[in-house]
N, C-alpha and C positions, 0 to 999 in steps of 0.2 A: 504493500500500500504506500502511496506517496505520503511523505512526512513533511509538514511545513512548520516553521518557527521552532524547530528543535524540541518538540514535545517529548520525544523519546528519552530525553535526558532530564526531565523534570517530573515531579510528582503530578498526579492528576489535579490536585488543588492548585499548584503553582501554574500549571498549564492553563487552567481555567481562568485564572487571573490575567495571564498574558493575553489570552484570546479576547477577554472582555476589554482589555486596555488597547488592543490593537488599532481600532479606528482612530482613537485620539493620538496614539503614537505616530501612526502613518500621516495623519493630518499635520502634526507638529513637524515631522521630518520633511514633508513636502514644503511647508511654509519656510522652514529653515533653509532648505535647498534654494528656494526662490529668493529669499531676502538676506540670507546670511545670519539671521537671528533666530533665537528659540524663545517661544512663549513660556516654556517651563523648563528651566535648566536642571530641575531635579529629576526629570524623566530620563531614564536610560533606555534608548530604543533597543528592542530585541532584534538581533540579526534575522533577516528573512531567508529561509532556505526552502528548497523543494527537492525531494529525493524520489527517484523512480528507477525501475529496472528496464534494461533493454537486453534481451537474451540473458547471458550470464554476467553482464556488466551492470554495475550500480553507478548511477549518475547523482551528483549533488550539485544543484545550481544555487549560487549565492547572489543575493541582490546587494551589490557593492555600494549602491547609492542611487539617488535620483536627482534630477535637475529640472526645474520648470523655467522655460524660456518664452520670451515674447515673440510675436511676429513670425509664425512658422514659415510664411512665404519668403522670408529672407534666408532660410536654410534649405527648404525643399521647394522644388519647382521654381528655381530661380530663373529659368528660361520661360516662365509662364506669367500671365497677368496675375497679380496678387488676388484679384477677385475670384479667379478660377481655382486657386489653391484654397481659398476660404470656403468656396462653395462645396468642394469635395470633402473638406473636413466636416462642414455642417451636415452634409448629406449622410455622413457616417457617424452622426451623433457625437461629434467632438467639437470642442471650442474652436472658433476660427481665429482667435487672437493669441492663443497660448498653446504650448505643447509640453508634454512631460517626456523626458528622456531617462531611461534606466540603463544600468550597466550590470551585466550578468556573467561573471566568470563561472566556469563549470569544472567540476572534479569528476574523473572517470576512474572507478576502481575496477580493474580487469582481472584481478587475481594474481597476475604477474607484476603489475605496475599500478601506481596511483598517479594519474596524469591530471595535471592542472592546465586548463586551456585559458590563457589570459589571466591577468592578476589585478585588475581594477586600478584605483588611484593610489592605494597605499596611504602612507602618512600624510602626503600632500593634500589629500581630500578630506581628512577627518574634521577639520575645522568647520566644514560646511555639511557634515553628516555623511560623507562618502568614506571610502577606505574601509568598508565593513567586511572584506573578505576574510581576514584573519579570525575575527570573532565569529563569522558564519561557519568557518571550518570547525571551530571549537564546538559550536552548537550542534554540528552534525556528528561530532565524535572523533574528529581528526585533529592532528596537530600539523604545523608546518613541516615538521621533520618527517611526517609520513609520506610527503610528496616525493616521488622518485623521478618524475618527468614534468617539466614545465614547457608547454608548447605554445608558441605565440603566433596568433594569426597575422599580426603586423605590429609595428612599433610606435603607434600613437600613444600619447601619455596616459589615456584612460585604460590602456591594456598592459602597460609596463610599469606603472607607478608602484605596484606592490612587490616588485622584484627585490628591492632593498629595504631594510629596516634598520634604522640607527647606524647606517654606514656599513652594514654587513648583509650578506645574502639572507633573504627571508626564508628561503627553502634550501637549507644548507646540505641536504642529502640528495638534491635533485641534479639531474643533467638538464640541459636546455636545448630546445629545438627551435631553430630560427630560419626563416627564409633567407637564402643567400642574397637574392636581389634586394630584399628589404634592408638587410643590414648594410650592404654595400652602399646603398643610397644614403641612408641616414647617418652613417658614420663618416662619410666623405667630408673633408674640410671644405669642399666646394659649396656646401650648404651655408657656410659662414657668410654673413652679410646679405642673405636672401630671406624671403618669408619663411623658409624651412629651418632657420637657425635655431628657433626654440626647440623644435623636434630633435635637431642634431644634438643640442646640449642635453636634452633628456635622455637620449640614447647613450651618450658618453657617460652620464651619471648612473644610469640604471642597468644598462645592458653590457657595456664594454667591460666592467669589472668582473663579469661572469664568463667571459669568452673562453677561458681555458676549459670550461666544462660544457661548452656548447658544440652542437652538431649543426652544420648548415645544410639546408635541404632545398630541393627544387621540385618542380612538378612531378608527381608520381612516386616520390620517395616515401619510405616507411617512417612513421613517427615512433611507433611501438607496435607490438603484436595487435592486429585488428584495426589499426589506425593508419590511414594513408593521406598524404598531403596532395592538394591540387592547387595549382596557381590560379588565382582569381584576382588579377591585378585591375587597377583603375582607381579604387578608393585610395590606395597607395601603390607605389611601384612594384612591390613584391608581396602584396596581400595574399594570404593562403586561406583555404578552407580545408577542413579535416573530415574525411569519410571514416565513420566507425561502423564495423560490421562484426556481429557476434551471433552465433547460432542462427544464421540466415536472416537476421533482422538488421536494419540499417538506420543510421542517423547521420546527418551532415551538420557540423558546426560551421556556420556560414560567416561568423565574425561580423564585419561591417559591410558585407556585400549589399545588404539592405538595412537602412537605419530607421525606418518607420513602417509600421504594419499596414498603413493606408497609403501614405504619400510615396513610399518607395516600392511597394508591391503592386498596388492597383495601377500605378503609373510608373512603371520601371524605367521609362525613357526620360522622365523629368530629371533635370539636373539638380545635384545636391552640392551645396557650397563646400562641404568638406571632402568631396571626391577630387583628387588631384588631377586625374585625367577623366573628364566627365563623360566623353563619348565612350571611352573604354569601359568605364564603370557601368554605364547603361548596358553595353553589350554583355558584360560579365554577369550582370543581374539576370538578364534573359537566359543566358547559357546555364547558370546555376539553378535558377528556379524552374526553367523548363525541364531540367533533369529531375528535380525534386517532384514536380507535378506529374511528370510522365511515369516515374517509378513509384509514385505514391508512398514516398518515404518521409520520415520525420526530419525536422531540422531544428537547430537551436541557434537563434540569432541574438547576438550580444545585446542589441537594443530593442528587441521585441518585448511586448508586455510580459511582465514577470508571471510565470517562471521561464519565459522566453522560448518555449518549445511549442511546436505545432506542425501543421501541414499547410500546403497550398493547393488550390485548384484554379484552373484558368477561368478568368472572368473579364469580360469587356476589354480584351486586349492586354490584360495584366494578370494579376494573381490575387485571389482572395485568401487571406490568412484564416486558418481554422485552428484555434488554440487547442492544446491537448486537454483531455479531461481524464477518463479512467482507463483508457485503452492500454496503458502500461502497467496497470495494477491487477489485471485479471488474466 
């Protein structure tokens, strides 16, 4: 059965209190993410987790944090009229003037390995309520030392910020799997003095200190038993997605191939401000989600609505997101 909010590690009474408090906690967290302030500093938010089985593998998804932003049309559909973007949001029962972005690292326990895919913001995000991965893992019954592989879809800050903690490796027993093209781009001194300089510095601070324990991969390479990498560039130069297969069941971790369950999936050709090569990113979205729709397999998208897992079906020239419910539990 899927387990949320770490109930298995609490008594029934404590879990009941946590569930009753959850709406207020989530509201306070959302407001803190939006404003940088907390209405109640005495409330300690519970890390949100969701666990499910795929074949013989156990998945744990952690909500590293959330962020509420204004003017969705300045991020999604930047090649469209803002009113067109607003209309699509309204038609799908969403606010036209704000959007919520979540961040969902995932742990895969295979029996041979404990694989962490992406690491959230880490310490840099905690002042605004993010950086919850470490606490989420504890809630799920894991420690950072249990992680044997850290696989990175790409090297943007919200995916690599949790690699280091207090100047040392956060996952000291892990090896690291990184796309070769991605690291080559971000570590290159040619990024200095360009709009990519901030990303360059983040990689030097969070990724480069771990390079001695890293394996660089390309399209088709193995990450670990049952996990294969596929190049899915566009959002960033060497962005990867990871195919997981166990006992004939499949799931794809799509990273930032799509960043919004309506604006990126229903309209995959709309440009996204954070996609570095916008035309390539759109082509990659279609390639990846055509495969997922055709094969009727599950996917885990880093910015999809928590717990960030679902399916897609073709609709109106794009894809309709169908969130998971109980299909992994029976």
